[in-house]
C-alpha positions as CSV (number, residue, x, y, z in Angstrom):
1,M,-19.4,-11.4,-26.8
2,K,-21.4,-12.2,-23.8
3,N,-21.3,-11.3,-20.1
4,L,-20.2,-7.7,-20.9
5,D,-21.0,-6.6,-17.3
6,T,-18.3,-8.9,-15.8
7,V,-14.7,-7.7,-15.9
8,Y,-11.5,-9.3,-14.7
9,T,-8.3,-7.4,-14.2
10,D,-4.7,-8.2,-13.4
11,A,-1.1,-6.9,-14.2
12,S,1.8,-8.7,-15.7
13,C,5.3,-7.9,-16.9
14,Y,6.2,-8.5,-20.6
15,E,9.9,-9.0,-20.3
16,S,12.5,-7.7,-22.7
17,L,15.2,-9.9,-24.3
18,M,18.3,-8.8,-22.3
19,R,20.8,-10.4,-20.1
20,F,20.4,-10.1,-16.3
21,P,22.1,-6.9,-15.3
22,T,24.6,-6.6,-12.5
23,D,26.6,-3.6,-11.4
24,V,29.9,-5.1,-12.6
25,K,28.5,-6.0,-16.1
26,L,26.9,-2.6,-16.6
27,L,30.0,-0.6,-15.5
28,W,32.3,-2.7,-17.7
29,E,30.0,-2.1,-20.7
30,C,30.1,1.6,-19.9
31,V,33.9,1.5,-19.7
32,E,34.1,-0.3,-23.1
33,R,31.8,2.3,-24.8
34,A,33.5,5.3,-23.3
35,Y,37.0,4.0,-23.9
36,K,36.2,3.5,-27.6
37,M,34.9,7.1,-27.9
38,M,38.0,8.5,-26.2
39,C,40.3,6.6,-28.5
40,G,38.3,7.7,-31.5
41,I,38.4,11.4,-30.5
42,S,42.2,11.2,-29.8
43,S,42.8,9.6,-33.2
44,Q,40.7,12.3,-34.9
45,L,42.6,15.1,-33.2
46,G,45.9,13.5,-33.7
47,E,46.7,13.3,-30.0
48,H,48.2,10.6,-27.8
49,R,45.4,9.0,-25.9
50,M,45.4,9.3,-22.2
51,R,47.2,6.5,-20.2
52,T,44.7,4.4,-18.2
53,K,44.5,1.1,-16.4
54,Y,42.2,-0.3,-19.1
55,N,44.2,-3.4,-20.0
56,D,44.8,-4.2,-16.3
57,I,41.2,-3.9,-15.4
58,D,40.2,-5.9,-18.5
59,K,42.3,-8.8,-17.2
60,A,40.9,-8.4,-13.7
61,N,37.3,-8.3,-15.0
62,L,37.9,-11.5,-17.1
63,A,39.2,-13.3,-14.0
64,Y,36.2,-12.0,-12.0
65,R,33.8,-13.3,-14.6
66,K,35.4,-16.7,-14.7
67,Q,34.7,-17.2,-11.0
68,R,31.5,-19.0,-10.2
69,K,31.0,-17.2,-6.9
70,H,32.1,-13.8,-5.7
71,T,32.5,-12.5,-2.2
72,H,31.1,-9.2,-1.3
73,K,34.6,-7.8,-0.9
74,Q,35.6,-8.9,-4.4
75,T,32.6,-7.3,-5.9
76,R,33.1,-4.0,-4.1
77,K,36.7,-3.9,-5.1
78,M,35.8,-4.6,-8.8
79,I,33.1,-1.9,-8.8
80,M,35.5,0.6,-7.2
81,R,38.1,0.0,-9.9
82,L,35.6,0.3,-12.7
83,L,34.1,3.5,-11.3
84,A,37.6,5.1,-11.0
85,L,38.5,4.1,-14.6
86,L,35.1,5.2,-16.0
87,G,35.3,8.6,-14.2
88,K,38.8,9.2,-15.6
89,I,37.7,8.3,-19.2
90,L,34.6,10.5,-19.0
91,G,36.6,13.4,-17.6
92,E,39.1,13.1,-20.5
93,I,36.2,13.1,-23.1
94,R,34.7,16.2,-21.6
95,R,38.1,17.9,-21.6
96,Q,38.6,17.1,-25.2
97,M,35.1,18.5,-26.1
98,R,35.8,21.7,-24.1
99,V,39.2,22.3,-25.7
100,H,37.8,21.7,-29.2
101,P,34.3,23.2,-29.1
102,D,34.2,23.8,-32.9
103,E,35.1,20.2,-33.8
104,E,32.4,17.6,-34.3
105,L,34.0,14.9,-32.3
106,L,31.0,12.7,-31.7
107,N,27.9,12.1,-33.8
108,Y,24.4,12.3,-32.3
109,K,24.2,8.6,-31.4
110,Q,27.5,8.7,-29.6
111,L,26.4,11.9,-27.7
112,D,23.2,10.0,-26.6
113,M,25.3,7.1,-25.5
114,L,27.7,9.4,-23.7
115,E,24.8,11.0,-21.7
116,T,23.5,7.5,-20.9
117,V,26.9,6.3,-19.7
118,T,27.3,9.5,-17.6
119,R,23.9,8.9,-15.9
120,V,24.9,5.3,-15.1
121,Y,28.2,6.5,-13.7
122,R,26.5,9.0,-11.4
123,Q,23.9,6.5,-10.3
124,Q,26.4,3.7,-9.6
125,K,28.8,6.1,-7.8
126,N,26.1,7.3,-5.4
127,H,24.9,3.8,-4.9
128,F,28.5,2.6,-4.1
129,K,29.0,5.4,-1.6
130,S,25.8,4.6,0.2
131,G,27.0,1.0,0.8
132,D,23.4,-0.2,0.9
133,S,22.8,-2.9,-1.6
134,R,19.0,-2.7,-1.2
135,E,18.9,1.1,-1.8
136,S,16.3,2.1,-4.3
137,I,17.7,4.1,-7.2
138,P,15.2,6.4,-8.9
139,N,15.0,5.8,-12.7
140,R,17.7,3.2,-12.5
141,I,19.3,2.3,-15.9
142,V,20.0,-1.4,-16.2
143,S,20.8,-1.6,-20.0
144,L,22.8,0.8,-22.2
145,S,21.1,-0.4,-25.4
146,K,17.7,-0.1,-23.7
147,P,17.9,2.8,-21.2
148,Y,14.1,3.0,-20.9
149,I,14.0,-0.4,-19.2
150,R,13.4,-0.3,-15.4
151,P,13.5,-3.1,-12.9
152,I,10.0,-4.2,-12.0
153,V,9.8,-5.8,-8.5
154,R,7.1,-8.5,-8.8
155,G,7.9,-10.6,-5.7
156,K,7.5,-14.0,-7.4
157,E,9.2,-17.1,-6.0
158,T,11.2,-17.8,-9.1
159,K,11.7,-14.2,-10.3
160,I,11.8,-11.4,-7.7
161,V,12.6,-8.8,-10.3
162,E,11.6,-8.6,-14.0
163,F,12.8,-6.3,-16.7
164,G,10.3,-5.0,-19.2
165,A,7.0,-3.3,-19.7
166,K,4.4,-3.6,-16.9
167,C,0.9,-3.9,-18.3
168,N,-2.5,-3.8,-16.5
169,N,-5.1,-5.6,-18.6
170,I,-8.8,-6.2,-18.3
171,L,-10.6,-9.3,-19.6
172,I,-14.1,-9.1,-20.9
173,D,-15.6,-12.5,-22.0
174,G,-12.1,-13.9,-22.7
175,I,-11.0,-10.8,-24.8
176,S,-8.0,-8.9,-23.3
177,F,-7.6,-5.1,-23.4
178,I,-4.7,-3.0,-22.3
179,E,-5.7,-0.5,-19.6
180,K,-2.2,0.8,-18.8
181,L,1.3,0.1,-20.1
182,S,4.4,1.6,-18.6
183,F,8.1,0.7,-18.4
184,N,8.1,2.3,-14.9
185,A,6.8,0.4,-11.9
186,F,3.2,1.4,-10.8
187,N,0.7,0.1,-8.4
188,E,-2.0,-1.7,-10.3
189,G,-4.3,-1.5,-7.2
190,T,-4.9,2.2,-8.0
191,R,-6.2,1.4,-11.6
192,L,-9.5,-0.3,-10.7
193,K,-11.6,2.8,-11.3
194,H,-9.9,3.2,-14.7
195,C,-10.6,-0.4,-15.5
196,V,-14.3,0.1,-14.9
197,S,-14.3,3.3,-17.0
198,L,-12.5,1.6,-19.9
199,S,-14.9,-1.4,-19.8
200,K,-17.9,1.0,-20.0
201,K,-16.3,2.9,-22.8
202,L,-15.6,-0.2,-24.8
203,T,-18.9,-2.1,-24.3
204,G,-21.4,0.6,-23.4
205,V,-22.5,-1.6,-20.5
206,D,-22.2,-0.8,-16.8
207,V,-19.9,-3.1,-14.9
208,K,-21.8,-5.2,-12.3
209,K,-19.1,-7.7,-11.3
210,I,-15.3,-7.4,-11.2
211,G,-12.6,-9.9,-10.3
212,G,-9.2,-8.9,-9.1
213,D,-6.5,-10.2,-6.7
214,Q,-5.8,-8.8,-3.3
215,G,-3.7,-6.0,-4.8
216,Y,-6.9,-4.3,-5.9
217,S,-8.8,-4.8,-2.6
218,G,-7.9,-1.5,-0.9
219,N,-10.4,0.6,1.0
220,D,-10.9,3.1,-1.8
221,N,-11.7,0.4,-4.3
222,R,-14.1,-1.3,-1.9
223,T,-15.9,2.0,-1.3
224,F,-16.1,2.7,-5.0
225,C,-17.5,-0.7,-5.8
226,K,-20.0,-0.5,-3.0
227,E,-21.2,2.9,-4.1
228,N,-21.7,1.8,-7.7
229,G,-23.3,-1.6,-6.9
230,I,-20.4,-3.6,-8.2
231,E,-19.9,-7.1,-6.8
232,T,-16.2,-8.1,-6.3
233,S,-14.1,-11.1,-5.6
234,F,-12.4,-9.5,-2.6
235,T,-12.4,-11.5,0.6
236,Q,-14.1,-9.9,3.6
237,K,-11.9,-7.9,5.9
238,G,-11.4,-9.0,9.4
239,R,-12.0,-12.3,11.1
240,T,-14.5,-14.6,9.4
241,G,-17.4,-15.6,11.6
242,K,-17.9,-19.3,12.4
243,N,-21.5,-19.4,11.0
244,E,-20.9,-17.0,8.2
245,V,-22.0,-18.3,4.8
246,K,-19.4,-17.8,2.1
247,N,-20.5,-15.9,-1.0
248,A,-20.7,-18.2,-4.0
249,T,-20.4,-15.3,-6.4
250,K,-17.2,-14.1,-4.9
251,R,-15.7,-17.6,-5.0
252,E,-16.7,-17.9,-8.7
253,L,-15.2,-14.5,-9.6
254,A,-12.0,-15.3,-7.8
255,R,-11.8,-18.8,-9.5
256,V,-12.4,-17.5,-13.0
257,R,-10.0,-14.6,-12.5
258,A,-7.2,-16.9,-11.4
259,T,-7.7,-19.2,-14.4
260,A,-8.8,-16.9,-17.2
261,M,-6.5,-13.9,-16.5
262,E,-3.4,-16.1,-15.9
263,G,-4.4,-18.2,-18.8
264,S,-4.6,-15.2,-21.1
265,F,-1.1,-14.0,-20.0
266,G,0.3,-17.5,-20.5
267,T,-1.2,-17.8,-24.0
268,Q,0.1,-14.5,-25.1
269,K,3.6,-15.2,-23.8
270,E,3.9,-18.8,-25.0
271,H,2.2,-18.6,-28.4
272,Y,2.4,-14.9,-29.5
273,G,6.0,-13.9,-28.9
274,L,5.6,-12.1,-25.7
275,R,7.8,-14.3,-23.4
276,K,10.9,-12.4,-24.3
277,I,10.4,-9.4,-26.5
278,A,13.2,-9.1,-29.0
279,A,13.0,-5.4,-29.9
280,R,15.7,-2.7,-30.0
281,I,13.8,0.4,-29.3
282,K,10.9,1.4,-27.0
283,S,8.3,2.1,-29.7
284,T,8.9,-1.3,-31.4
285,E,8.6,-3.0,-28.1
286,I,5.3,-1.4,-27.4
287,M,4.1,-2.2,-30.9
288,L,5.0,-5.9,-30.4
289,I,3.1,-6.1,-27.1
290,F,0.0,-4.6,-28.8
291,F,0.3,-7.0,-31.8
292,G,0.8,-10.0,-29.5
293,I,-2.2,-9.3,-27.3
294,H,-4.6,-8.3,-30.0
295,T,-3.5,-11.2,-32.3
296,A,-4.5,-13.5,-29.5
297,N,-7.9,-11.8,-29.4
298,V,-8.4,-12.1,-33.1
299,V,-7.6,-15.8,-33.0
300,N,-10.1,-16.3,-30.1
301,L,-12.9,-14.4,-31.9
302,A,-12.2,-16.3,-35.2
303,R,-12.4,-19.6,-33.3
304,R,-15.7,-18.6,-31.8
305,E,-17.1,-17.6,-35.2
306,S,-16.0,-20.8,-36.8
307,V,-17.9,-22.8,-34.1
308,Q,-21.0,-20.7,-34.6
309,V,-20.9,-21.3,-38.4
310,A,-20.5,-25.0,-37.8
311,L,-23.4,-25.1,-35.5
312,A,-25.6,-23.1,-37.9
313,A,-24.7,-25.5,-40.7
C-alpha cells in the first residue's frame, strides 16, 4: 500500500432486503400476527374467541391495496380502523394472560413479537393523533421481522429515505475500512476525528491529507485539521475573491474522493452482495456487510500482487 498519509471518508447506507413500509402495510401485518396469537390462545383455553371486525377490515384492506392511488382521507380512515382493531385484539390478549397467569399461553418468540407489535401500535397511535405526517418518531419500527431497522434519511433525488445499516468508511490507497456502523441515523460529519485516529491506528502514519464532502466541513473539523497540519478538500468559506488562485491539492482531493469513494461503494454493492442484504437477523446482516467490504479489499490486494509478480517475471 502507498500514500498512507492520505485518507478519504464518506458514508453510505447498505440497504436491507425488505418491502417499502407504509403505515397501512405495517398495521395490517401487526393485526394478522396479533389475531393469530389471540385465536391460538382461545383455542388452547377452550374459549370462544372474541368477536371482531377482522373479516370486514380484511376485505376493506384488500380493496384499499387494489387501488393505484389513495386520497389522504382514505388512508386516514384505513389507519383509524386498523388501530381500533389492533387495540382491541391486544387488549384481549393481555386480558387472557392476566386471567391465566400460570398458563404458558405464548412461547418466547411470540412474546417478543407481541412486544414489538405493542410498540408499533403505540407509535402509530401517537403519530395518528398528532396528524402531522412529517412528524419524527423516535426509534420508529418499520418492519416486524426486522425491528432493529430504522429509516435513514439520505436526501437523494431517487431515494429520500433508505432502510438499512448506515456505515461511515475510510479509504486508504483504495482499501476500505469501516469506521462506524449503526442501524440508527448519525451525523457522519462528527466522525472526522475518529477517521483520522483509525487511520493512524491501522497504518502507524500520521494523516497529512483528508478528503470528504461538505458534510464533514464543519468549523470543528476545520479547526482540528488546521491545528494538526492536515490538508483538506473543503472549499473555502465565504465569498471567493476574483484574483484568488484555487488550490490544486484541494481540487485533486475532492476529485479522487468523489470517484474513489463512490466507486468503492458501487463495487461493493454491485459485485459483493451489498445492494440488498438478504439477512433475517441483525448479527447476520452486520456479518454480511463486513464480509462484502473486506472481500472486495482482498480481491483488490490480490489483483495488485498478481500485477507485481507479472512485472517481476
